[in-house]
N, CA, C and O atoms as a GROMACS GRO file, in nm:
protein
  356
    1MET      N    1   0.080  -0.118  -0.002
    1MET     CA    2   0.003  -0.002  -0.004
    1MET      C    3   0.083   0.123  -0.006
    1MET      O    4   0.176   0.130   0.075
    2ALA      N    5   0.063   0.218  -0.083
    2ALA     CA    6   0.134   0.343  -0.104
    2ALA      C    7   0.106   0.425   0.019
    2ALA      O    8  -0.004   0.425   0.073
    3ALA      N    9   0.212   0.498   0.064
    3ALA     CA   10   0.202   0.587   0.189
    3ALA      C   11   0.174   0.723   0.143
    3ALA      O   12   0.261   0.810   0.140
    4THR      N   13   0.046   0.743   0.105
    4THR     CA   14   0.002   0.872   0.074
    4THR      C   15  -0.046   0.949   0.195
    4THR      O   16  -0.069   0.887   0.298
    5PRO      N   17  -0.062   1.085   0.190
    5PRO     CA   18  -0.105   1.151   0.307
    5PRO      C   19  -0.249   1.108   0.354
    5PRO      O   20  -0.279   1.098   0.473
    6ALA      N   21  -0.339   1.081   0.247
    6ALA     CA   22  -0.470   1.028   0.279
    6ALA      C   23  -0.466   0.908   0.354
    6ALA      O   24  -0.527   0.896   0.460
    7SER      N   25  -0.392   0.810   0.299
    7SER     CA   26  -0.393   0.688   0.383
    7SER      C   27  -0.328   0.693   0.513
    7SER      O   28  -0.366   0.619   0.604
    8LEU      N   29  -0.225   0.780   0.530
    8LEU     CA   30  -0.162   0.795   0.671
    8LEU      C   31  -0.259   0.857   0.756
    8LEU      O   32  -0.263   0.821   0.873
    9ILE      N   33  -0.345   0.954   0.711
    9ILE     CA   34  -0.462   1.010   0.796
    9ILE      C   35  -0.557   0.919   0.826
    9ILE      O   36  -0.607   0.920   0.939
   10SER      N   37  -0.595   0.833   0.738
   10SER     CA   38  -0.700   0.725   0.762
   10SER      C   39  -0.658   0.628   0.858
   10SER      O   40  -0.743   0.576   0.930
   11TYR      N   41  -0.528   0.594   0.870
   11TYR     CA   42  -0.478   0.495   0.970
   11TYR      C   43  -0.451   0.567   1.110
   11TYR      O   44  -0.461   0.504   1.215
   12LEU      N   45  -0.420   0.695   1.105
   12LEU     CA   46  -0.387   0.764   1.227
   12LEU      C   47  -0.516   0.817   1.293
   12LEU      O   48  -0.520   0.822   1.416
   13LEU      N   49  -0.617   0.854   1.224
   13LEU     CA   50  -0.736   0.912   1.283
   13LEU      C   51  -0.805   0.824   1.388
   13LEU      O   52  -0.838   0.873   1.496
   14PRO      N   53  -0.828   0.695   1.361
   14PRO     CA   54  -0.897   0.627   1.470
   14PRO      C   55  -0.798   0.616   1.593
   14PRO      O   56  -0.849   0.625   1.704
   15ASN      N   57  -0.678   0.598   1.585
   15ASN     CA   58  -0.596   0.599   1.696
   15ASN      C   59  -0.591   0.727   1.774
   15ASN      O   60  -0.586   0.729   1.897
   16ILE      N   61  -0.592   0.826   1.703
   16ILE     CA   62  -0.590   0.966   1.775
   16ILE      C   63  -0.720   0.980   1.848
   16ILE      O   64  -0.720   1.028   1.961
   17MET      N   65  -0.847   0.937   1.782
   17MET     CA   66  -0.972   0.946   1.859
   17MET      C   67  -0.966   0.868   1.991
   17MET      O   68  -1.006   0.916   2.098
   18ALA      N   69  -0.910   0.735   1.976
   18ALA     CA   70  -0.917   0.646   2.085
   18ALA      C   71  -0.818   0.707   2.192
   18ALA      O   72  -0.854   0.700   2.310
   19ALA      N   73  -0.705   0.762   2.164
   19ALA     CA   74  -0.621   0.835   2.262
   19ALA      C   75  -0.687   0.944   2.329
   19ALA      O   76  -0.679   0.960   2.451
   20ALA      N   77  -0.756   1.024   2.247
   20ALA     CA   78  -0.826   1.138   2.304
   20ALA      C   79  -0.932   1.095   2.400
   20ALA      O   80  -0.947   1.154   2.507
   21GLY      N   81  -1.007   0.994   2.364
   21GLY     CA   82  -1.106   0.938   2.458
   21GLY      C   83  -1.044   0.892   2.589
   21GLY      O   84  -1.096   0.915   2.698
   22ILE      N   85  -0.940   0.831   2.575
   22ILE     CA   86  -0.868   0.790   2.707
   22ILE      C   87  -0.826   0.899   2.794
   22ILE      O   88  -0.843   0.898   2.916
   23ILE      N   89  -0.762   1.009   2.720
   23ILE     CA   90  -0.726   1.124   2.798
   23ILE      C   91  -0.836   1.187   2.862
   23ILE      O   92  -0.823   1.221   2.979
   24PHE      N   93  -0.961   1.211   2.793
   24PHE     CA   94  -1.066   1.277   2.850
   24PHE      C   95  -1.129   1.198   2.964
   24PHE      O   96  -1.178   1.254   3.062
   25PHE      N   97  -1.126   1.068   2.949
   25PHE     CA   98  -1.182   0.974   3.050
   25PHE      C   99  -1.091   0.992   3.188
   25PHE      O  100  -1.144   0.997   3.299
   26LEU      N  101  -0.954   1.002   3.167
   26LEU     CA  102  -0.873   1.030   3.279
   26LEU      C  103  -0.891   1.169   3.340
   26LEU      O  104  -0.883   1.189   3.462
   27MET      N  105  -0.913   1.255   3.256
   27MET     CA  106  -0.932   1.397   3.315
   27MET      C  107  -1.077   1.391   3.395
   27MET      O  108  -1.082   1.448   3.505
   28ILE      N  109  -1.179   1.331   3.351
   28ILE     CA  110  -1.295   1.322   3.430
   28ILE      C  111  -1.275   1.246   3.559
   28ILE      O  112  -1.322   1.285   3.666
   29LEU      N  113  -1.202   1.134   3.546
   29LEU     CA  114  -1.173   1.051   3.664
   29LEU      C  115  -1.090   1.138   3.766
   29LEU      O  116  -1.129   1.144   3.883
   30GLY      N  117  -0.986   1.202   3.729
   30GLY     CA  118  -0.893   1.298   3.812
   30GLY      C  119  -0.976   1.407   3.872
   30GLY      O  120  -0.963   1.432   3.992
   31GLY      N  121  -1.060   1.476   3.798
   31GLY     CA  122  -1.152   1.575   3.854
   31GLY      C  123  -1.240   1.521   3.955
   31GLY      O  124  -1.260   1.585   4.058
   32GLY      N  125  -1.301   1.397   3.933
   32GLY     CA  126  -1.384   1.341   4.021
   32GLY      C  127  -1.317   1.311   4.159
   32GLY      O  128  -1.366   1.340   4.267
   33PHE      N  129  -1.196   1.247   4.139
   33PHE     CA  130  -1.106   1.222   4.264
   33PHE      C  131  -1.080   1.353   4.341
   33PHE      O  132  -1.091   1.356   4.464
   34MET      N  133  -1.048   1.456   4.272
   34MET     CA  134  -1.017   1.584   4.339
   34MET      C  135  -1.143   1.636   4.418
   34MET      O  136  -1.136   1.684   4.532
   35MET      N  137  -1.256   1.621   4.347
   35MET     CA  138  -1.379   1.666   4.413
   35MET      C  139  -1.406   1.584   4.544
   35MET      O  140  -1.445   1.642   4.645
   36VAL      N  141  -1.384   1.451   4.543
   36VAL     CA  142  -1.412   1.372   4.651
   36VAL      C  143  -1.311   1.405   4.761
   36VAL      O  144  -1.347   1.408   4.878
   37LYS      N  145  -1.189   1.427   4.724
   37LYS     CA  146  -1.079   1.467   4.817
   37LYS      C  147  -1.112   1.592   4.884
   37LYS      O  148  -1.099   1.598   5.007
   38ASN      N  149  -1.154   1.695   4.814
   38ASN     CA  150  -1.193   1.818   4.872
   38ASN      C  151  -1.315   1.820   4.949
   38ASN      O  152  -1.330   1.912   5.029
   39ALA      N  153  -1.417   1.721   4.937
   39ALA     CA  154  -1.521   1.712   5.015
   39ALA      C  155  -1.490   1.665   5.154
   39ALA      O  156  -1.563   1.697   5.247
   40GLY      N  157  -1.379   1.587   5.171
   40GLY     CA  158  -1.349   1.531   5.303
   40GLY      C  159  -1.280   1.626   5.404
   40GLY      O  160  -1.294   1.608   5.524
   41GLY      N  161  -1.207   1.726   5.355
   41GLY     CA  162  -1.144   1.807   5.439
   41GLY      C  163  -1.194   1.948   5.434
   41GLY      O  164  -1.313   1.972   5.412
   42SER      N  165  -1.101   2.046   5.454
   42SER     CA  166  -1.150   2.182   5.437
   42SER      C  167  -1.121   2.238   5.306
   42SER      O  168  -1.015   2.298   5.294
   43PRO      N  169  -1.200   2.227   5.206
   43PRO     CA  170  -1.162   2.263   5.072
   43PRO      C  171  -1.151   2.410   5.053
   43PRO      O  172  -1.225   2.493   5.106
   44SER      N  173  -1.043   2.437   4.965
   44SER     CA  174  -1.031   2.570   4.928
   44SER      C  175  -1.108   2.601   4.797
   44SER      O  176  -1.135   2.512   4.717
   45ALA      N  177  -1.139   2.718   4.781
   45ALA     CA  178  -1.212   2.750   4.654
   45ALA      C  179  -1.137   2.717   4.523
   45ALA      O  180  -1.194   2.678   4.421
   46GLN      N  181  -1.001   2.738   4.536
   46GLN     CA  182  -0.914   2.718   4.417
   46GLN      C  183  -0.922   2.564   4.383
   46GLN      O  184  -0.943   2.525   4.268
   47ASP      N  185  -0.903   2.476   4.493
   47ASP     CA  186  -0.898   2.339   4.457
   47ASP      C  187  -1.031   2.291   4.405
   47ASP      O  188  -1.034   2.206   4.316
   48THR      N  189  -1.135   2.340   4.454
   48THR     CA  190  -1.267   2.297   4.389
   48THR      C  191  -1.285   2.357   4.259
   48THR      O  192  -1.343   2.290   4.174
   49ALA      N  193  -1.244   2.471   4.232
   49ALA     CA  194  -1.249   2.531   4.097
   49ALA      C  195  -1.168   2.446   3.996
   49ALA      O  196  -1.216   2.415   3.887
   50LYS      N  197  -1.044   2.407   4.037
   50LYS     CA  198  -0.960   2.320   3.961
   50LYS      C  199  -1.019   2.181   3.932
   50LYS      O  200  -1.001   2.132   3.820
   51ALA      N  201  -1.085   2.120   4.021
   51ALA     CA  202  -1.160   1.994   4.004
   51ALA      C  203  -1.282   2.007   3.906
   51ALA      O  204  -1.306   1.926   3.816
   52ARG      N  205  -1.356   2.118   3.934
   52ARG     CA  206  -1.470   2.140   3.838
   52ARG      C  207  -1.423   2.170   3.703
   52ARG      O  208  -1.484   2.126   3.606
   53SER      N  209  -1.310   2.248   3.690
   53SER     CA  210  -1.253   2.273   3.549
   53SER      C  211  -1.206   2.145   3.482
   53SER      O  212  -1.235   2.123   3.365
   54ALA      N  213  -1.137   2.063   3.554
   54ALA     CA  214  -1.099   1.930   3.489
   54ALA      C  215  -1.216   1.859   3.439
   54ALA      O  216  -1.220   1.820   3.322
   55ILE      N  217  -1.317   1.839   3.523
   55ILE     CA  218  -1.439   1.778   3.476
   55ILE      C  219  -1.499   1.844   3.355
   55ILE      O  220  -1.531   1.778   3.256
   56THR      N  221  -1.512   1.972   3.362
   56THR     CA  222  -1.579   2.046   3.245
   56THR      C  223  -1.499   2.027   3.117
   56THR      O  224  -1.556   1.998   3.012
   57MET      N  225  -1.364   2.046   3.127
   57MET     CA  226  -1.283   2.017   3.012
   57MET      C  227  -1.279   1.884   2.951
   57MET      O  228  -1.263   1.868   2.830
   58GLY      N  229  -1.294   1.780   3.042
   58GLY     CA  230  -1.313   1.643   2.997
   58GLY      C  231  -1.434   1.620   2.925
   58GLY      O  232  -1.429   1.555   2.820
   59ILE      N  233  -1.550   1.669   2.971
   59ILE     CA  234  -1.676   1.663   2.904
   59ILE      C  235  -1.684   1.736   2.766
   59ILE      O  236  -1.737   1.684   2.668
   60ILE      N  237  -1.626   1.866   2.766
   60ILE     CA  238  -1.612   1.939   2.652
   60ILE      C  239  -1.532   1.864   2.539
   60ILE      O  240  -1.571   1.857   2.423
   61GLY      N  241  -1.418   1.809   2.588
   61GLY     CA  242  -1.329   1.739   2.492
   61GLY      C  243  -1.394   1.600   2.447
   61GLY      O  244  -1.375   1.561   2.332
   62PHE      N  245  -1.460   1.537   2.524
   62PHE     CA  246  -1.536   1.424   2.484
   62PHE      C  247  -1.641   1.454   2.376
   62PHE      O  248  -1.655   1.386   2.274
   63LEU      N  249  -1.713   1.561   2.409
   63LEU     CA  250  -1.815   1.601   2.307
   63LEU      C  251  -1.757   1.645   2.171
   63LEU      O  252  -1.817   1.621   2.066
   64LEU      N  253  -1.636   1.713   2.176
   64LEU     CA  254  -1.569   1.759   2.046
   64LEU      C  255  -1.533   1.623   1.978
   64LEU      O  256  -1.569   1.609   1.861
   65VAL      N  257  -1.469   1.528   2.035
   65VAL     CA  258  -1.432   1.400   1.971
   65VAL      C  259  -1.541   1.329   1.905
   65VAL      O  260  -1.534   1.285   1.791
   66VAL      N  261  -1.653   1.317   1.990
   66VAL     CA  262  -1.776   1.247   1.935
   66VAL      C  263  -1.824   1.321   1.816
   66VAL      O  264  -1.852   1.262   1.712
   67SER      N  265  -1.836   1.458   1.830
   67SER     CA  266  -1.897   1.536   1.714
   67SER      C  267  -1.806   1.534   1.591
   67SER      O  268  -1.850   1.540   1.476
   68ALA      N  269  -1.675   1.526   1.623
   68ALA     CA  270  -1.587   1.520   1.500
   68ALA      C  271  -1.598   1.374   1.431
   68ALA      O  272  -1.590   1.362   1.308
   69TYR      N  273  -1.616   1.275   1.506
   69TYR     CA  274  -1.648   1.144   1.453
   69TYR      C  275  -1.785   1.147   1.373
   69TYR      O  276  -1.790   1.089   1.264
   70PHE      N  277  -1.881   1.205   1.417
   70PHE     CA  278  -2.000   1.206   1.351
   70PHE      C  279  -2.006   1.298   1.217
   70PHE      O  280  -2.073   1.269   1.119
   71ILE      N  281  -1.931   1.405   1.228
   71ILE     CA  282  -1.908   1.486   1.113
   71ILE      C  283  -1.837   1.406   1.011
   71ILE      O  284  -1.880   1.412   0.896
   72LEU      N  285  -1.729   1.329   1.039
   72LEU     CA  286  -1.656   1.243   0.943
   72LEU      C  287  -1.755   1.136   0.897
   72LEU      O  288  -1.745   1.100   0.779
   73GLN      N  289  -1.842   1.084   0.967
   73GLN     CA  290  -1.942   0.998   0.916
   73GLN      C  291  -2.040   1.063   0.808
   73GLN      O  292  -2.066   1.006   0.702
   74ILE      N  293  -2.090   1.180   0.842
   74ILE     CA  294  -2.162   1.259   0.739
   74ILE      C  295  -2.095   1.275   0.617
   74ILE      O  296  -2.153   1.250   0.511
   75VAL      N  297  -1.955   1.322   0.623
   75VAL     CA  298  -1.883   1.354   0.508
   75VAL      C  299  -1.864   1.228   0.426
   75VAL      O  300  -1.871   1.230   0.303
   76GLN      N  301  -1.840   1.110   0.498
   76GLN     CA  302  -1.814   0.984   0.433
   76GLN      C  303  -1.948   0.943   0.362
   76GLN      O  304  -1.941   0.887   0.252
   77ALA      N  305  -2.069   0.969   0.420
   77ALA     CA  306  -2.187   0.942   0.353
   77ALA      C  307  -2.214   1.027   0.226
   77ALA      O  308  -2.263   0.976   0.125
   78LEU      N  309  -2.182   1.152   0.234
   78LEU     CA  310  -2.201   1.245   0.118
   78LEU      C  311  -2.105   1.228   0.015
   78LEU      O  312  -2.140   1.240  -0.102
   79THR      N  313  -1.975   1.200   0.050
   79THR     CA  314  -1.871   1.189  -0.064
   79THR      C  315  -1.837   1.046  -0.099
   79THR      O  316  -1.795   1.023  -0.212
   80GLY      N  317  -1.852   0.951  -0.016
   80GLY     CA  318  -1.811   0.805  -0.035
   80GLY      C  319  -1.664   0.778   0.002
   80GLY      O  320  -1.615   0.667  -0.018
   81VAL      N  321  -1.589   0.884   0.058
   81VAL     CA  322  -1.450   0.868   0.088
   81VAL      C  323  -1.453   0.810   0.235
   81VAL      O  324  -1.516   0.865   0.326
   82ASN      N  325  -1.383   0.699   0.250
   82ASN     CA  326  -1.370   0.626   0.382
   82ASN      C  327  -1.251   0.682   0.458
   82ASN      O  328  -1.136   0.656   0.424
   83PHE      N  329  -1.280   0.759   0.561
   83PHE     CA  330  -1.187   0.813   0.651
   83PHE      C  331  -1.144   0.722   0.772
   83PHE      O  332  -1.033   0.734   0.824
   84ILE      N  333  -1.230   0.638   0.810
   84ILE     CA  334  -1.206   0.555   0.918
   84ILE      C  335  -1.171   0.414   0.877
   84ILE      O  336  -1.257   0.343   0.825
   85ILE      N  337  -1.051   0.372   0.898
   85ILE     CA  338  -1.005   0.235   0.859
   85ILE      C  339  -0.966   0.171   1.003
   85ILE      O  340  -0.939   0.240   1.100
   86THR      N  341  -0.967   0.039   1.003
   86THR     CA  342  -0.932  -0.031   1.132
   86THR      C  343  -0.808   0.028   1.194
   86THR      O  344  -0.708   0.049   1.125
   87PRO      N  345  -0.813   0.053   1.320
   87PRO     CA  346  -0.694   0.112   1.396
   87PRO      C  347  -0.564   0.025   1.380
   87PRO      O  348  -0.575  -0.096   1.362
   88ILE      N  349  -0.441   0.084   1.387
   88ILE     CA  350  -0.322   0.016   1.380
   88ILE      C  351  -0.305  -0.072   1.495
   88ILE      O  352  -0.274  -0.190   1.477
   89PHE      N  353  -0.324  -0.022   1.618
   89PHE     CA  354  -0.298  -0.112   1.740
   89PHE      C  355  -0.415  -0.192   1.782
   89PHE      O  356  -0.406  -0.267   1.879
   0.00000   0.00000   0.00000
């Protein structure tokens, strides 16, 4: 198979989406852990804001990845170009 930019993108895109999903899951998990930790002691406003920000950014990132996937599916349906090929790993 020739290594064209299109084929490279087709192989990397699913892996990037999977990695982004894992990162956003870890952000939500870390933010939740910080919230629970702050509930036990005397929480400062800054620590609670950092935890809430991590959860918010994790949710926004997840929504961006999911919406990008669905946009690619719409483009694929309209043009017939297959962007999503089986992941490398």
